[in-house]
C-alpha positions as CSV (number, residue, x, y, z in Angstrom):
1,X,0.0,0.0,0.0
2,X,1.5,3.3,-1.1
3,X,1.5,6.3,1.2
4,X,-1.1,8.8,-0.1
5,X,0.0,12.4,-0.3
6,X,-2.1,14.1,2.4
7,X,-1.6,17.5,4.0
8,X,-0.4,15.9,7.2
9,X,2.0,13.6,8.9
10,X,4.0,11.3,6.7
11,X,7.4,9.6,6.8
12,X,9.9,12.1,8.1
13,X,7.4,15.0,8.2
14,X,6.5,16.5,11.5
15,X,2.8,17.4,11.5
16,X,1.5,20.8,12.3
17,X,-0.3,21.9,15.5
18,X,-3.7,21.3,13.9
19,X,-2.8,17.7,13.1
20,X,-1.6,17.0,16.6
21,X,-4.6,18.8,18.1
22,X,-7.0,16.6,16.0
23,X,-5.6,13.4,17.5
24,X,-5.3,14.8,21.1
25,X,-8.7,16.5,21.0
26,X,-10.4,13.4,19.6
27,X,-8.8,11.2,22.3
28,X,-9.9,13.7,24.9
29,X,-13.5,13.7,23.7
30,X,-13.6,9.9,23.9
31,X,-12.3,9.9,27.4
32,X,-14.7,12.6,28.5
33,X,-17.6,10.4,27.6
34,X,-16.1,7.4,29.3
35,X,-15.1,9.0,32.6
36,X,-18.4,11.0,32.8
37,X,-20.2,7.8,33.6
38,X,-17.8,7.2,36.6
39,X,-18.4,10.7,38.0
40,X,-22.2,10.3,37.8
41,X,-22.2,6.7,39.0
42,X,-24.5,7.5,41.9
43,X,-27.2,9.2,39.8
44,X,-27.0,6.6,37.0
45,X,-27.4,3.8,39.6
46,X,-30.6,5.4,40.8
47,X,-31.8,5.7,37.2
48,X,-31.2,2.1,36.1
49,X,-31.2,0.1,39.4
50,X,-33.6,1.8,41.8
51,X,-35.0,-1.5,43.0
52,X,-31.7,-2.5,44.6
53,X,-31.6,0.3,47.2
54,X,-29.1,3.1,47.7
55,X,-26.0,0.9,48.2
56,X,-27.0,-1.8,45.8
57,X,-27.7,0.6,43.0
58,X,-24.2,2.2,43.4
59,X,-22.6,-1.3,43.2
60,X,-24.7,-2.2,40.2
61,X,-23.8,1.1,38.5
62,X,-20.1,0.5,39.1
63,X,-20.4,-3.1,37.9
64,X,-22.0,-1.8,34.7
65,X,-19.2,0.7,34.3
66,X,-16.8,-2.3,34.7
67,X,-18.5,-4.3,31.9
68,X,-17.2,-1.9,29.3
69,X,-13.7,-2.8,30.3
70,X,-14.2,-6.4,29.4
71,X,-14.5,-5.4,25.7
72,X,-11.4,-3.2,25.6
73,X,-9.0,-6.1,24.7
74,X,-11.2,-7.1,21.8
75,X,-11.3,-3.5,20.5
76,X,-7.6,-3.1,21.0
77,X,-7.0,-6.2,18.9
78,X,-9.5,-5.5,16.2
79,X,-9.0,-1.8,15.7
80,X,-5.3,-2.1,16.4
81,X,-5.1,-4.7,13.6
82,X,-6.6,-2.1,11.3
83,X,-4.1,0.5,12.5
84,X,-1.1,-1.8,11.9
85,X,-2.3,-2.9,8.5
86,X,-4.3,-0.1,6.9
87,X,-3.0,2.9,8.9
88,X,-3.5,4.9,12.1
89,X,-6.0,7.3,10.5
90,X,-8.8,4.8,9.6
91,X,-8.4,3.1,13.0
92,X,-8.9,6.4,14.8
93,X,-11.9,7.4,12.7
94,X,-13.5,4.0,13.4
95,X,-13.1,4.2,17.1
96,X,-14.4,7.7,17.3
97,X,-17.5,6.9,15.3
98,X,-18.3,4.0,17.6
99,X,-17.9,6.1,20.7
100,X,-20.5,8.5,19.3
101,X,-23.1,5.8,18.8
102,X,-22.5,4.3,22.3
103,X,-22.6,7.6,24.2
104,X,-25.7,8.9,22.4
105,X,-27.5,5.6,23.0
106,X,-26.7,5.5,26.7
107,X,-27.7,9.1,27.2
108,X,-31.1,8.5,25.6
109,X,-31.9,5.2,27.2
110,X,-35.1,5.5,29.3
111,X,-35.1,4.8,33.0
112,X,-36.0,1.6,34.8
113,X,-39.3,3.1,35.9
114,X,-40.2,3.7,32.2
115,X,-39.3,0.5,30.5
116,X,-38.4,-1.9,33.3
117,X,-35.5,-4.5,33.0
118,X,-34.9,-3.4,29.4
119,X,-33.2,-0.2,30.7
120,X,-30.2,-1.8,32.4
121,X,-29.9,-4.3,29.5
122,X,-29.6,-1.4,27.0
123,X,-27.2,0.5,29.4
124,X,-24.9,-2.6,29.6
125,X,-25.0,-3.0,25.8
126,X,-23.9,0.6,25.2
127,X,-21.2,0.3,27.8
128,X,-19.8,-2.8,25.9
129,X,-19.7,-0.9,22.6
130,X,-18.1,2.0,24.3
131,X,-15.4,-0.2,25.9
132,X,-14.7,-1.8,22.5
133,X,-14.2,1.6,20.9
134,X,-12.0,3.0,23.6
135,X,-9.9,-0.1,23.7
136,X,-9.1,0.5,20.0
137,X,-8.3,4.2,20.5
138,X,-5.2,4.2,22.7
139,X,-2.9,2.1,20.5
140,X,-3.4,4.0,17.2
141,X,-3.4,7.5,18.7
142,X,-0.3,6.9,20.8
143,X,1.5,5.2,17.9
144,X,0.6,8.2,15.7
145,X,2.0,10.8,18.2
146,X,5.1,8.8,18.8
147,X,5.9,8.2,15.1
148,X,5.1,11.8,14.1
149,X,7.4,13.3,16.7
150,X,11.1,14.1,16.3
151,X,13.1,11.5,18.3
152,X,14.2,14.1,20.9
153,X,10.5,15.2,21.5
154,X,8.7,11.9,21.7
155,X,7.9,12.2,25.3
156,X,6.3,15.7,24.9
157,X,4.3,14.7,21.8
158,X,3.0,11.5,23.5
159,X,2.2,13.5,26.6
160,X,-0.5,15.2,24.6
161,X,-2.4,11.9,24.5
162,X,-2.4,11.6,28.3
163,X,-3.0,15.3,28.7
164,X,-6.1,15.2,26.5
165,X,-7.5,12.4,28.7
166,X,-6.8,14.4,31.9
167,X,-8.3,17.5,30.2
168,X,-11.4,15.4,29.7
169,X,-11.5,14.7,33.4
170,X,-11.1,18.4,34.1
171,X,-14.0,19.3,31.7
172,X,-16.2,16.6,33.1
173,X,-15.6,18.0,36.6
174,X,-16.5,21.5,35.5
175,X,-19.6,20.3,33.8
176,X,-20.5,18.5,37.0
177,X,-20.0,21.6,39.1
178,X,-22.1,23.7,36.7
179,X,-24.9,21.1,36.8
180,X,-24.8,20.9,40.6
181,X,-25.3,24.6,40.8
182,X,-28.1,24.6,38.1
183,X,-30.1,21.9,39.7
184,X,-30.6,19.9,42.9
185,X,-29.8,16.2,43.5
186,X,-33.1,15.1,42.1
187,X,-32.4,17.1,38.9
188,X,-29.0,15.5,38.5
189,X,-30.7,12.1,38.8
190,X,-33.5,12.9,36.3
191,X,-31.6,14.8,33.5
192,X,-28.2,16.1,34.7
193,X,-26.1,13.1,33.9
194,X,-27.8,12.7,30.6
195,X,-27.0,16.4,29.7
196,X,-23.3,15.8,30.6
197,X,-23.1,12.8,28.3
198,X,-24.9,14.5,25.4
199,X,-22.4,17.4,25.6
200,X,-19.8,14.9,24.6
201,X,-22.0,13.3,21.9
202,X,-22.6,16.7,20.4
203,X,-18.9,17.1,19.8
204,X,-18.6,13.8,17.8
205,X,-19.3,15.3,14.3
206,X,-16.7,18.0,15.0
207,X,-14.2,15.4,16.1
208,X,-14.8,13.2,13.0
209,X,-14.1,16.2,10.8
210,X,-10.9,17.0,12.6
211,X,-9.6,13.4,12.3
212,X,-10.3,13.3,8.6
213,X,-7.6,15.9,8.1
214,X,-4.8,14.0,9.8
215,X,-2.1,12.3,7.8
216,X,-0.6,8.8,8.0
217,X,2.6,7.7,9.9
218,X,2.4,3.9,9.2
219,X,3.3,3.4,5.6
220,X,6.8,5.0,5.8
221,X,7.7,2.5,8.5
222,X,6.7,-1.1,7.9
223,X,7.1,-1.0,4.2
224,X,10.0,1.3,3.7
225,X,12.3,0.9,6.6
226,X,15.1,-1.1,5.0
227,X,15.1,0.7,1.7
228,X,15.1,4.1,3.4
229,X,18.1,3.3,5.6
230,X,19.9,1.3,3.0
231,X,19.6,4.3,0.6
232,X,22.2,6.1,2.8
233,X,25.5,5.5,1.1
234,X,28.2,3.8,3.1
235,X,25.9,2.6,6.0
236,X,26.9,-0.9,7.1
237,X,24.1,-3.4,6.9
238,X,24.5,-4.5,10.5
239,X,23.5,-0.9,11.6
240,X,20.2,-1.2,9.9
241,X,17.4,-1.5,12.5
242,X,14.4,-3.2,10.9
243,X,11.2,-2.7,12.8
244,X,10.1,-6.3,12.4
245,X,13.4,-7.6,14.0
246,X,14.4,-4.7,16.3
247,X,18.1,-5.0,17.1
248,X,18.9,-4.6,20.9
249,X,15.3,-4.1,22.0
250,X,13.7,-6.1,24.8
251,X,11.9,-9.3,23.8
252,X,8.2,-8.5,23.2
253,X,7.0,-10.9,25.9
254,X,9.1,-9.2,28.5
255,X,7.8,-5.8,27.4
256,X,4.3,-7.2,27.7
257,X,4.8,-8.6,31.2
258,X,6.5,-5.5,32.6
259,X,4.1,-3.2,30.8
260,X,1.1,-5.0,32.2
261,X,2.5,-4.7,35.7
262,X,3.2,-1.0,35.4
263,X,-0.1,-0.2,33.7
264,X,-2.0,-2.2,36.2
265,X,-0.5,0.0,39.0
266,X,-1.2,3.2,37.1
267,X,-4.7,2.1,36.3
268,X,-5.5,1.3,40.0
269,X,-3.9,4.6,41.0
270,X,-5.7,6.7,38.4
271,X,-9.1,5.2,39.0
272,X,-8.7,5.4,42.8
273,X,-8.1,9.2,42.3
274,X,-11.1,9.3,39.9
275,X,-13.2,7.4,42.5
276,X,-12.6,10.2,45.0
277,X,-15.6,12.0,43.5
278,X,-17.9,9.0,44.4
279,X,-16.0,8.4,47.6
280,X,-16.6,12.0,48.8
281,X,-20.3,11.6,48.3
282,X,-21.0,8.0,49.4
283,X,-18.4,7.6,52.2
284,X,-17.4,11.1,53.4
285,X,-21.0,12.4,52.9
286,X,-19.8,15.7,51.3
287,X,-22.0,17.7,48.9
288,X,-21.9,17.0,45.1
289,X,-20.4,20.4,44.4
290,X,-17.4,19.6,46.7
291,X,-17.1,16.1,45.1
292,X,-17.0,17.5,41.6
293,X,-14.2,20.0,42.7
294,X,-12.1,16.9,43.3
295,X,-12.6,16.0,39.6
296,X,-11.4,19.5,38.6
297,X,-8.4,19.3,40.8
298,X,-7.4,15.8,39.5
299,X,-8.0,16.8,35.9
300,X,-6.1,20.1,36.2
301,X,-3.1,18.6,37.9
302,X,-3.1,15.8,35.4
303,X,-2.9,18.0,32.4
304,X,-0.1,20.1,33.8
305,X,1.9,17.1,35.1
306,X,1.4,15.0,32.0
307,X,3.0,17.7,29.9
308,X,5.7,18.4,32.4
309,X,6.4,14.7,32.8
310,X,6.7,14.3,29.0
311,X,9.1,17.2,28.7
312,X,11.2,15.9,31.6
313,X,11.4,12.4,30.1
314,X,12.9,13.9,27.0
315,X,15.5,15.9,29.0
316,X,16.3,13.5,31.9
317,X,15.3,10.1,30.4
318,X,12.3,7.8,30.9
319,X,13.5,5.9,34.0
320,X,14.1,8.8,36.4
321,X,10.6,10.2,35.6
322,X,9.1,6.8,36.2
323,X,10.9,6.1,39.5
324,X,11.3,9.3,41.4
325,X,7.6,10.4,41.4
326,X,6.5,6.8,42.1
327,X,8.7,6.6,45.2
328,X,7.4,10.0,46.4
329,X,3.8,8.8,45.9
330,X,4.5,5.6,47.9
331,X,5.7,7.7,50.8
332,X,2.8,10.1,50.8
333,X,-0.1,7.8,50.0
334,X,-1.0,6.3,53.4
335,X,-0.4,9.5,55.5
336,X,-2.7,11.4,53.1
337,X,-5.6,8.9,53.4
338,X,-5.0,8.7,57.2
339,X,-5.3,12.5,57.5
340,X,-8.5,12.5,55.4
341,X,-10.0,9.7,57.5
342,X,-9.4,11.9,60.7
343,X,-10.3,15.3,59.2
344,X,-13.1,14.9,56.7
345,X,-13.1,18.5,55.4
346,X,-13.3,19.7,51.8
347,X,-9.9,21.5,52.1
348,X,-8.1,18.3,53.2
349,X,-9.8,16.3,50.4
350,X,-8.9,18.8,47.7
351,X,-5.3,19.2,48.9
352,X,-4.8,15.4,49.1
353,X,-6.3,15.0,45.5
354,X,-3.9,17.6,44.2
355,X,-0.8,16.2,45.8
356,X,-1.5,12.5,44.9
357,X,-2.5,13.4,41.4
358,X,0.7,15.3,40.7
359,X,2.8,12.4,41.9
360,X,0.8,9.9,39.9
361,X,0.6,11.6,36.6
362,X,4.2,12.8,36.4
363,X,5.3,9.3,35.6
364,X,2.3,8.2,33.4
365,X,3.7,9.5,30.2
366,X,7.1,7.9,30.6
367,X,5.4,4.6,31.2
368,X,3.5,4.8,27.9
369,X,6.4,6.1,25.9
370,X,8.8,3.4,27.2
371,X,6.4,0.6,26.3
372,X,5.7,2.1,22.9
373,X,9.4,2.7,22.1
374,X,10.2,-0.9,23.0
375,X,7.7,-2.2,20.4
376,X,8.4,-2.5,16.7
377,X,6.3,-0.2,14.4
378,X,4.4,-3.0,12.7
379,X,3.1,-4.2,16.1
380,X,3.0,-0.9,18.0
381,X,-0.7,0.0,17.8
382,X,-1.9,-3.6,18.4
383,X,0.8,-4.4,21.0
384,X,0.4,-1.2,23.1
385,X,-3.3,-1.3,22.7
386,X,-3.5,-4.9,24.0
387,X,-1.1,-4.3,26.9
388,X,-3.1,-1.2,27.9
389,X,-6.5,-2.8,27.4
390,X,-5.8,-6.0,29.3
391,X,-4.4,-4.1,32.3
392,X,-7.3,-1.6,32.1
393,X,-9.9,-4.4,31.7
394,X,-8.7,-6.4,34.7
395,X,-7.8,-3.7,37.1
396,X,-9.5,-0.6,35.8
397,X,-12.9,-2.2,35.4
398,X,-12.8,-3.6,38.8
399,X,-10.9,-0.8,40.7
400,X,-13.9,1.3,41.7
401,X,-16.1,-1.8,42.5
402,X,-13.2,-3.3,44.6
403,X,-12.7,-0.1,46.5
404,X,-16.5,0.3,47.2
405,X,-16.6,-3.3,48.4
406,X,-13.4,-2.8,50.6
407,X,-14.9,0.3,52.2
408,X,-18.2,-1.6,52.8
409,X,-16.5,-4.7,54.3
410,X,-14.0,-2.8,56.4
411,X,-15.9,0.3,57.2
412,X,-12.6,2.2,56.9
413,X,-11.9,5.2,54.7
414,X,-8.3,4.0,54.6
415,X,-9.2,1.0,52.4
416,X,-8.6,2.9,49.0
417,X,-5.2,4.0,50.3
418,X,-4.0,0.4,51.1
419,X,-5.3,-0.9,47.7
420,X,-3.5,1.9,45.8
421,X,-0.3,1.5,47.9
422,X,0.1,-2.2,47.0
423,X,-0.5,-1.4,43.3
424,X,2.1,1.4,43.2
425,X,4.7,-0.8,44.9
426,X,4.2,-3.5,42.2
427,X,4.5,-0.9,39.5
428,X,7.7,0.5,40.8
429,X,9.3,-3.0,40.9
430,X,8.3,-3.5,37.2
431,X,9.6,0.0,36.2
432,X,13.0,-0.8,37.8
433,X,13.4,-3.7,35.4
434,X,12.9,-1.6,32.3
435,X,16.0,-0.2,30.5
436,X,16.3,3.4,29.4
437,X,14.7,3.9,26.0
438,X,15.0,7.7,25.5
439,X,17.4,8.8,22.7
440,X,20.3,10.6,24.3
441,X,19.9,9.7,27.9
442,X,20.1,12.5,30.4
443,X,22.5,12.8,33.3
444,X,20.0,11.5,35.9
445,X,19.1,8.5,33.7
446,X,22.7,7.7,33.2
447,X,23.3,7.7,37.0
448,X,20.6,5.0,37.5
449,X,21.7,1.4,37.1
450,X,19.8,-0.3,34.3
451,X,19.1,-4.0,33.8
452,X,21.2,-5.6,31.0
453,X,19.7,-6.8,27.7
454,X,20.4,-10.0,26.0
455,X,22.0,-9.6,22.6
456,X,23.5,-6.2,23.2
457,X,24.1,-3.7,20.5
458,X,25.5,-0.3,19.9
459,X,21.9,1.0,20.8
460,X,21.1,-0.7,24.2
461,X,17.6,0.8,24.4
462,X,16.8,-0.1,20.8
463,X,15.9,3.4,20.1
464,X,17.7,4.6,17.0
465,X,15.3,7.0,15.2
466,X,12.4,5.1,13.6
467,X,13.7,3.7,10.2
468,X,12.2,5.6,7.3
469,X,12.0,8.9,9.2
470,X,14.0,11.9,8.2
471,X,15.9,11.8,11.5
472,X,17.0,8.2,10.7
473,X,18.1,9.0,7.2
474,X,20.0,12.1,8.5
475,X,21.7,10.0,11.2
476,X,22.6,7.3,8.7
477,X,24.2,9.8,6.3
478,X,26.2,11.4,9.1
479,X,27.5,8.0,10.2
480,X,28.4,7.2,6.6
481,X,30.2,10.5,6.1
482,X,32.1,10.1,9.3
483,X,33.2,6.6,8.4
484,X,34.7,7.9,5.1
485,X,36.7,10.7,6.8
486,X,40.5,9.8,7.0
487,X,41.7,9.2,10.5
488,X,44.4,11.5,11.8
C-alpha cells in the first residue's frame, strides 16, 4: 500500500499543530464520555437500578461501568489490527464513530421506571460498545503521536495523548460543578447526567471532521524501513534497524509482562483518584459540588503534570521520571488517606487530591512512551493497545467496585489507600526492570543502574530513530560520512 499524499504527517514529516490537536482532542472527547459515567455513578445507579436500594444501586452502576472494560482487549486487537495494516488514521476514525453511537445511545436510554428491565440491559450493551471503541483508541493514537514526533521530543508529543485524557477529566468535573449549581440532587438524577453525556456526543461530528484531516505515519515504516536506511551511502548493513526484528530491543514478551504490571499499577492509582468523587459523596458524605471539585483538581493537575512529565522524560530520560515520582507517591499515600480519615473536610480532600494526582501523573507519560518505544512499528498499535487494554480491563474495570466493596466490608476510609499502595509498589518493581529507551539519555538516567539486555548492540535501548524517518536518514548519512573521513 502506497502512502497517499495528504496534507499531514508522513514519513519524516513533523505534523503541524492542527494535526496533533486533531488526535489529542479526539482522544480527549472519547475519554470525556467514558469517565463522565464514573463521575455520575450514583445518579446513573438510581436511574437504572432503583430496585436495589441506595448501596445496591451504586454497586450495580459500578459493575455496569466495569462491563465496558471487558471489551477493551477485543477493541484493542480488532482496531489495532486495522491501525497496523491499513493505517493509524482509519483506525482512529472507526473508534471515534463507535464512541459517538454508544454515548448517544446511553444518554437517551429510558429509566428503569419507564421500561423496566430493558433499561439496564440497554445500558450494559452501550457500555460494551463504548469499551470496545475506547480499547481501540489508545494504541493507534499513541502510535501516531510517537511516530510523528522528532526523536528528541517523543515524550512531549506523546504527553498530549495523556494530557487530553486528563483534560477530559477536568472538563467533566467543570460540567458536574455547573450542573450541581443549576439543579438539585433530584435534577442530577433525572436529567443532569444525561446532559453531561450529550455534551460529549454533540462534539462527535466536529471530532470526526478533525480526524479526517490528519495524515498517516504507518506506511513509511513497515514497508519502507530497509530501503530508506539502506539508501544512505556507506551505511553498514548491521547498523540497519528493521522494525520487524528490532536490534537490541527487549523481547516482546518481557515488554508485555512489565508493561502489564506498570499499567495495572497506574490504572488502579488513576481510577482510585477518579473514584474520590464518588468516595466523597458516598463515604465522606460531602456535597456533590465539593465532590466535583475533586474532579477538577485531579484533571487540572493531570494536564499540567502530563506535559511536564513528557518534557522531563525527553530531558532526563524515561526511568528517572518513572521512578522518582513513584517513590514519592508511595511515601505520601497512606499518610494522606489517614489524614483524610481523621479530618473529613473539603480542604483536606482537595489538597490530598492535588498532591497525589501530581505524583501519579508525572510518571504516566514515561510509562506509555517506554512501552511504545520498545515495540516495533508493525506491532506498535496492536501491542500497546492490548497491553493497555488488558491491564485496564482487569484492574480498571474492577478498581472502583473493589474499592467500594473494601470500604463496605472494612468500614474504613483507609481501604482505598491500602489498595493503591500495593499497586504502586508493584508498578515500581516493574519499572525498575525496564531499561532506558530515550534517545540521548540525560544525566539522571545515566546515573541510574539499568538491567542488561540480551543480545546487546550499539543501541542498548533499541531506540535509534524510527527507520524511514527523516531523522533516521539524516543520522545514517552522518554515520556514513564520518566513516569515510580519513583518520588522523
